[in-house]
DSSP file (Angstrom, degrees, kcal/mol; ACC not computed):
  #  RESIDUE AA STRUCTURE BP1 BP2  ACC     N-H-->O    O-->H-N    N-H-->O    O-->H-N    TCO  KAPPA ALPHA  PHI   PSI    X-CA   Y-CA   Z-CA
    1    1 A M              0   0    0      0, 0.0     2,-0.0     0, 0.0     0, 0.0   0.000 360.0 360.0 360.0 135.6    0.0    0.0    0.0
    2    2 A S        -     0   0    0      1,-0.1    56,-2.1    55,-0.1    57,-0.2  -0.320 360.0-111.5 -73.6 146.2    1.3    3.5   -0.8
    3    3 A R        -     0   0    0     54,-0.2     2,-0.3    20,-0.1    53,-0.2  -0.375  33.3-154.0 -72.8 159.1    2.2    6.2    1.7
    4    4 A G  E     -A   55   0A   0     51,-1.7    51,-3.7    53,-0.2     2,-0.4  -0.921   9.8-148.1-135.8 162.4    0.2    9.3    2.1
    5    5 A R  E     -AB  54  22A   0     17,-2.6    17,-1.6    -2,-0.3     2,-0.5  -0.987   2.8-157.3-130.7 133.4    0.5   12.9    3.2
    6    6 A V  E     +AB  53  21A   0     47,-2.7    47,-2.4    -2,-0.4     2,-0.3  -0.877  27.7 175.0-104.9 144.8   -2.0   15.2    4.8
    7    7 A Y  E     -AB  52  20A   0     13,-2.4    13,-2.5    -2,-0.5     2,-0.4  -0.976  25.1-143.5-147.3 159.0   -1.2   18.9    4.2
    8    8 A I  E     -AB  51  19A   0     43,-2.7    42,-2.6    -2,-0.3    43,-1.3  -0.997  12.8-162.6-127.7 132.5   -2.6   22.4    4.8
    9    9 A L  E     -AB  49  18A   0      9,-2.8     9,-2.0    -2,-0.4     2,-0.3  -0.751   7.2-164.8-107.2 157.2   -2.2   25.2    2.5
   10   10 A A  E     -AB  48  17A   0     38,-2.4    38,-2.0    -2,-0.3    37,-1.0  -0.978  28.4-141.2-138.2 149.8   -2.7   28.9    3.5
   11   11 A S  S    S-     0   0    0      5,-1.3     2,-0.3     1,-0.3     6,-0.1   0.700  85.5 -41.5 -81.5 -19.0   -3.2   32.0    1.6
   12   12 A G  S >  S-     0   0    0      4,-0.3     3,-2.0    36,-0.1    -1,-0.3  -0.937  96.7 -34.5 178.1-175.4   -1.0   33.8    4.2
   13   13 A K  T 3  S-     0   0    0      1,-0.3     3,-0.1    -2,-0.3    74,-0.0  -0.419 133.2  -4.7 -62.1 126.1   -0.5   33.9    7.9
   14   14 A N  T 3  S+     0   0    0     -2,-0.2    -1,-0.3     1,-0.1     3,-0.1   0.695 112.0 125.6  57.9  21.6   -4.0   33.3    9.4
   15   15 A G    <   -     0   0    0     -3,-2.0    -1,-0.1     1,-0.2     2,-0.1  -0.015  67.8 -35.9 -87.4-163.1   -5.6   33.4    6.0
   16   16 A T        -     0   0    0     28,-0.2    -5,-1.3    -3,-0.1     2,-0.3  -0.367  63.9-147.6 -63.1 129.3   -7.8   31.0    4.1
   17   17 A L  E     -B   10   0A   0     -7,-0.2     2,-0.4    -2,-0.1    -7,-0.2  -0.755  17.3-173.7-104.9 147.4   -7.1   27.4    4.8
   18   18 A Y  E     -B    9   0A   0     -9,-2.0    -9,-2.8    -2,-0.3     2,-0.5  -0.977   9.2-157.3-138.8 131.1   -7.3   24.2    2.7
   19   19 A V  E     +B    8   0A   0     -2,-0.4     2,-0.2   -11,-0.2   -11,-0.2  -0.918  23.2 165.5-107.7 128.3   -6.7   20.7    3.9
   20   20 A G  E     -B    7   0A   0    -13,-2.5   -13,-2.4    -2,-0.5     2,-0.3  -0.744  25.8-144.3-131.4 170.4   -5.7   18.1    1.4
   21   21 A V  E     +B    6   0A   0     -2,-0.2     2,-0.3   -15,-0.2   -15,-0.2  -0.998  26.4 154.9-143.1 145.2   -4.3   14.6    1.0
   22   22 A T  E     -B    5   0A   0    -17,-1.6   -17,-2.6    -2,-0.3     3,-0.2  -0.981  44.9-135.1-157.5 163.0   -2.0   13.1   -1.6
   23   23 A N  S    S+     0   0    0     -2,-0.3     2,-0.2   -19,-0.2   -20,-0.1   0.412 105.4  43.2-104.2   3.2    0.5   10.4   -2.2
   24   24 A D     >  +     0   0    0      1,-0.1     4,-2.7   -19,-0.1    -1,-0.2  -0.731  67.6 178.8-141.7  86.7    3.0   12.9   -4.0
   25   25 A L  H  > S+     0   0    0     -2,-0.2     4,-2.9     1,-0.2     5,-0.4   0.929  79.1  51.5 -60.9 -50.5    3.1   16.1   -1.9
   26   26 A A  H  > S+     0   0    0      1,-0.2     4,-1.9     2,-0.2    -1,-0.2   0.918 113.7  45.4 -53.4 -48.4    5.6   18.0   -4.1
   27   27 A R  H  > S+     0   0    0      1,-0.2     4,-2.3     2,-0.2    -1,-0.2   0.932 114.1  49.1 -62.2 -48.7    3.6   17.3   -7.2
   28   28 A R  H  X S+     0   0    0     -4,-2.7     4,-2.0     1,-0.2    -2,-0.2   0.883 110.7  46.4 -63.2 -41.6    0.4   18.2   -5.6
   29   29 A V  H  X S+     0   0    0     -4,-2.9     4,-2.4     1,-0.2    -1,-0.2   0.876 109.5  56.7 -70.3 -34.5    1.5   21.5   -4.1
   30   30 A H  H  X S+     0   0    0     -4,-1.9     4,-1.7    -5,-0.4    -2,-0.2   0.902 105.6  51.7 -61.6 -38.1    3.1   22.4   -7.4
   31   31 A E  H  <>S+     0   0    0     -4,-2.3     5,-3.0     1,-0.2     4,-0.4   0.910 109.3  49.9 -63.7 -39.0   -0.3   21.9   -9.0
   32   32 A H  H ><5S+     0   0    0     -4,-2.0     3,-1.0     3,-0.2    -2,-0.2   0.900 108.1  52.2 -59.5 -41.2   -1.9   24.2   -6.5
   33   33 A K  H 3<5S+     0   0    0     -4,-2.4    -1,-0.2     1,-0.3    -2,-0.2   0.825 111.9  46.5 -68.9 -29.4    0.8   26.8   -7.2
   34   34 A L  T 3<5S-     0   0    0     -4,-1.7    -1,-0.3    -5,-0.2    -2,-0.2   0.504 117.5-115.7 -90.6  -1.6    0.0   26.6  -11.0
   35   35 A G  T < 5 +     0   0    0     -3,-1.0     2,-0.4    -4,-0.4    -3,-0.2   0.708  67.9 139.6  77.6  23.9   -3.7   26.8  -10.2
   36   36 A V      < +     0   0    0     -5,-3.0    -1,-0.3    -6,-0.2    -2,-0.1  -0.769  57.8  10.6-101.4 138.3   -4.5   23.3  -11.5
   37   37 A G  S    S+     0   0    0     -2,-0.4     2,-0.4     4,-0.0    -1,-0.1   0.142 110.2  68.4  93.1 -22.2   -6.9   20.8  -10.0
   38   38 A S     >  -     0   0    0     -7,-0.2     4,-2.8     1,-0.1     5,-0.2  -0.831  49.8-170.9-138.2 102.8   -8.6   22.9   -7.3
   39   39 A A  H  > S+     0   0    0     -2,-0.4     4,-2.5     1,-0.2     5,-0.2   0.832  89.4  55.8 -57.7 -38.3  -11.0   25.6   -8.1
   40   40 A F  H  > S+     0   0    0      2,-0.2     4,-2.0     1,-0.2     6,-0.3   0.909 109.0  43.5 -68.8 -42.5  -11.1   26.7   -4.4
   41   41 A T  H  >>S+     0   0    0     -3,-0.2     5,-1.4     1,-0.2     4,-1.3   0.922 116.1  49.8 -73.7 -36.2   -7.3   27.2   -3.9
   42   42 A R  H  <5S+     0   0    0     -4,-2.8     3,-0.3     1,-0.2    -2,-0.2   0.936 112.8  46.8 -65.3 -36.8   -7.1   29.0   -7.4
   43   43 A K  H  <5S+     0   0    0     -4,-2.5    -1,-0.2    -5,-0.2    -2,-0.2   0.878 122.6  33.9 -64.3 -40.7  -10.1   31.3   -6.5
   44   44 A Y  H  <5S-     0   0    0     -4,-2.0    -1,-0.2    -5,-0.2   -28,-0.2   0.365 106.2-118.0-106.3   8.3   -8.8   32.2   -3.0
   45   45 A G  T  <5 +     0   0    0     -4,-1.3     2,-1.0    -3,-0.3    -3,-0.2   0.799  53.8 159.8  70.2  30.3   -5.0   32.2   -3.7
   46   46 A V      < +     0   0    0     -5,-1.4   -35,-0.2    -6,-0.3    -1,-0.2  -0.759  21.3 119.6 -93.4 104.5   -4.3   29.3   -1.3
   47   47 A H        +     0   0    0     -2,-1.0     2,-0.7   -37,-1.0    -1,-0.2   0.260  32.1 110.2-150.6  13.1   -0.9   27.9   -2.3
   48   48 A R  E     -A   10   0A   0    -38,-2.0   -38,-2.4    -3,-0.2     2,-0.6  -0.852  62.2-138.6 -98.7 124.3    1.5   28.3    0.6
   49   49 A L  E     +A    9   0A   0     -2,-0.7    41,-3.7   -40,-0.2    42,-0.3  -0.689  36.0 160.7 -79.2 118.8    2.3   24.8    2.2
   50   50 A V  E     +     0   0A   0    -42,-2.6     2,-0.3    -2,-0.6   -41,-0.2   0.505  57.9  11.2-119.5  -5.0    2.3   25.5    5.9
   51   51 A W  E     +A    8   0A   0    -43,-1.3   -43,-2.7    36,-0.1    -1,-0.4  -0.943  59.1 157.8-163.5 146.2    1.8   22.1    7.5
   52   52 A F  E     -A    7   0A   0     -2,-0.3     2,-0.3   -45,-0.2   -45,-0.2  -0.966  14.7-163.4-165.4 160.0    1.9   18.5    6.6
   53   53 A E  E     -A    6   0A   0    -47,-2.4   -47,-2.7    -2,-0.3     2,-0.3  -0.995  19.4-129.6-146.2 145.5    2.4   14.9    8.0
   54   54 A E  E     -A    5   0A   0     -2,-0.3     2,-0.4   -49,-0.2   -49,-0.2  -0.740  16.9-164.7-103.3 143.3    3.2   11.7    6.4
   55   55 A H  E     -A    4   0A   0    -51,-3.7   -51,-1.7    -2,-0.3     3,-0.0  -0.915  25.9-130.0-119.8 149.0    1.3    8.3    7.0
   56   56 A D  S    S+     0   0    0     -2,-0.4     2,-0.4   -53,-0.2    -1,-0.1   0.830  96.3  40.8 -66.6 -28.5    2.5    4.8    6.1
   57   57 A H  S  > S-     0   0    0    -54,-0.1     4,-1.6     1,-0.1     3,-0.5  -0.976  75.9-136.0-129.3 140.8   -0.8    4.0    4.3
   58   58 A I  H  > S+     0   0    0    -56,-2.1     4,-2.7    -2,-0.4     5,-0.2   0.813 105.2  61.4 -55.3 -36.0   -2.8    6.3    2.1
   59   59 A M  H  > S+     0   0    0      1,-0.2     4,-2.2     2,-0.2    -1,-0.2   0.887 101.9  52.0 -66.0 -39.9   -6.0    5.2    3.9
   60   60 A H  H  > S+     0   0    0     -3,-0.5     4,-2.3     1,-0.2    -1,-0.2   0.891 109.8  50.5 -64.0 -36.1   -4.7    6.5    7.3
   61   61 A A  H  X S+     0   0    0     -4,-1.6     4,-2.7     2,-0.2    -2,-0.2   0.903 108.5  49.7 -67.7 -37.7   -4.0    9.8    5.6
   62   62 A I  H  X S+     0   0    0     -4,-2.7     4,-2.0     2,-0.2     5,-0.2   0.955 111.3  50.0 -65.9 -43.5   -7.4   10.1    4.1
   63   63 A Q  H  X S+     0   0    0     -4,-2.2     4,-2.0     2,-0.2    -2,-0.2   0.927 112.1  48.6 -50.7 -52.0   -8.9    9.3    7.6
   64   64 A R  H  X S+     0   0    0     -4,-2.3     4,-3.0     1,-0.2     5,-0.3   0.935 109.0  51.6 -57.0 -49.8   -6.7   12.0    9.1
   65   65 A E  H  X S+     0   0    0     -4,-2.7     4,-2.4     1,-0.2    -1,-0.2   0.879 109.2  50.7 -55.1 -42.6   -7.6   14.5    6.5
   66   66 A K  H  X S+     0   0    0     -4,-2.0     4,-1.2     2,-0.2    -1,-0.2   0.847 112.2  48.1 -61.7 -42.0  -11.3   13.9    7.1
   67   67 A S  H  X S+     0   0    0     -4,-2.0     4,-0.8    -5,-0.2     3,-0.5   0.974 111.8  47.8 -69.0 -54.1  -10.7   14.4   10.8
   68   68 A I  H >< S+     0   0    0     -4,-3.0     3,-1.5     1,-0.3    -2,-0.2   0.917 106.7  59.6 -53.5 -47.1   -8.7   17.7   10.4
   69   69 A T  H 3< S+     0   0    0     -4,-2.4    -1,-0.3    -5,-0.3    -2,-0.2   0.885 104.3  49.8 -50.3 -42.8  -11.4   19.1    8.0
   70   70 A R  H 3< S+     0   0    0     -4,-1.2    -1,-0.3    -3,-0.5    -2,-0.2   0.632  90.9  97.2 -76.4 -18.4  -13.9   18.7   10.7
   71   71 A Y  S << S-     0   0    0     -3,-1.5     5,-0.1    -4,-0.8    -3,-0.0  -0.434  84.8 -95.6 -72.3 146.3  -11.9   20.5   13.4
   72   72 A P     >  -     0   0    0      0, 0.0     4,-1.5     0, 0.0     3,-0.2  -0.151  33.0-110.2 -59.3 156.7  -12.5   24.2   14.1
   73   73 A R  H  > S+     0   0    0      1,-0.2     4,-2.6     2,-0.2     5,-0.2   0.908 116.9  59.6 -53.0 -46.4  -10.3   26.8   12.5
   74   74 A R  H  > S+     0   0    0      1,-0.2     4,-2.5     2,-0.2    -1,-0.2   0.922 104.5  49.8 -48.0 -51.4   -8.7   27.7   15.8
   75   75 A W  H  > S+     0   0    0      1,-0.2     4,-2.4     2,-0.2    -1,-0.2   0.908 111.0  49.8 -58.7 -46.2   -7.5   24.1   16.2
   76   76 A K  H  X S+     0   0    0     -4,-1.5     4,-2.0     2,-0.2    -1,-0.2   0.809 110.1  50.2 -63.1 -38.0   -6.0   24.1   12.6
   77   77 A I  H  X S+     0   0    0     -4,-2.6     4,-2.2     2,-0.2    -1,-0.2   0.944 110.8  49.2 -65.6 -46.0   -4.3   27.4   13.3
   78   78 A N  H  X S+     0   0    0     -4,-2.5     4,-2.1    -5,-0.2    -2,-0.2   0.922 109.5  53.3 -51.8 -53.1   -2.8   25.9   16.6
   79   79 A L  H  X S+     0   0    0     -4,-2.4     4,-1.3     1,-0.2    -1,-0.2   0.918 112.4  43.1 -58.2 -46.3   -1.6   22.8   14.6
   80   80 A I  H  X S+     0   0    0     -4,-2.0     4,-3.0     1,-0.2    -1,-0.2   0.879 113.3  52.2 -71.5 -36.2    0.2   24.9   12.0
   81   81 A T  H  < S+     0   0    0     -4,-2.2    -1,-0.2     1,-0.2    -2,-0.2   0.831 102.8  56.4 -64.8 -35.7    1.7   27.1   14.5
   82   82 A A  H  < S+     0   0    0     -4,-2.1    -1,-0.2     2,-0.2    -2,-0.2   0.836 120.7  30.1 -64.3 -40.6    3.1   24.4   16.6
   83   83 A M  H  < S+     0   0    0     -4,-1.3    -2,-0.2    -5,-0.2    -1,-0.2   0.740 137.2  22.8 -93.2 -26.5    5.1   23.0   13.5
   84   84 A N    ><  -     0   0    0     -4,-3.0     3,-2.6    -5,-0.2    -1,-0.2  -0.510  63.0-179.3-146.8  72.0    5.6   26.3   11.6
   85   85 A P  T 3  S+     0   0    0      0, 0.0    -4,-0.1     0, 0.0    -1,-0.1   0.675  85.0  42.2 -54.0 -26.7    5.4   29.3   13.9
   86   86 A T  T 3  S-     0   0    0    -36,-0.0   -73,-0.1    -5,-0.0    -5,-0.1   0.529 105.3-122.3 -98.6  -3.0    6.1   31.9   11.0
   87   87 A W    <   +     0   0    0     -3,-2.6   -77,-0.1    -7,-0.2   -36,-0.1   0.824  46.5 179.4  60.4  37.0    3.8   30.1    8.5
   88   88 A R        -     0   0    0      1,-0.1     2,-0.7   -38,-0.1    -1,-0.2  -0.247  38.2-100.6 -63.9 150.1    6.8   29.9    6.2
   89   89 A D        -     0   0    0      1,-0.2     3,-0.5   -41,-0.1   -39,-0.2  -0.638  33.7-168.8 -78.2 121.7    6.1   28.1    2.8
   90   90 A L    >>  +     0   0    0    -41,-3.7     3,-1.3    -2,-0.7     4,-0.5   0.524  62.3  99.0 -85.6  -4.1    7.5   24.6    3.3
   91   91 A Y  G >4 S+     0   0    0      1,-0.3     3,-1.3   -42,-0.3     4,-0.5   0.834  79.1  54.4 -60.5 -44.2    7.2   23.8   -0.4
   92   92 A E  G >4 S+     0   0    0     -3,-0.5     3,-0.6     1,-0.3    -1,-0.3   0.785  98.9  61.9 -62.5 -28.2   10.9   24.5   -1.0
   93   93 A D  G X4 S+     0   0    0     -3,-1.3     3,-0.9     1,-0.2    -1,-0.3   0.647  91.5  69.1 -73.5 -13.1   12.0   22.1    1.7
   94   94 A L  G << S+     0   0    0     -3,-1.3    -1,-0.2    -4,-0.5    -2,-0.2   0.799  96.9  51.4 -74.7 -26.5   10.4   19.1   -0.2
   95   95 A N  G <         0   0    0     -3,-0.6    -1,-0.2    -4,-0.5    -2,-0.2   0.258 360.0 360.0 -98.5   9.7   12.9   19.3   -2.9
   96   96 A K    <         0   0    0     -3,-0.9    -1,-0.2    -4,-0.0    -2,-0.1   0.441 360.0 360.0 -92.4 360.0   16.0   19.2   -0.7
């Protein structure tokens, strides 16, 4: 079974948030940055990778994504801030 990653994109610090899941995070975030595949992220300029976590199985990642989506906004902001206090775009780190 393939690995999966859950991720959160933001339009800026404390901005609009988007929660997603993928088996190829670098490719998927690149697609968001190009405005491909998600009308929501394209419409609201949500393309800064601010948080992610890896799971051994894609099904676990999908379950986690569904849970995070249901959590209140404040909880998501706290999750992001704990990993990435400055809300820096983590996309560049993926290709190192």
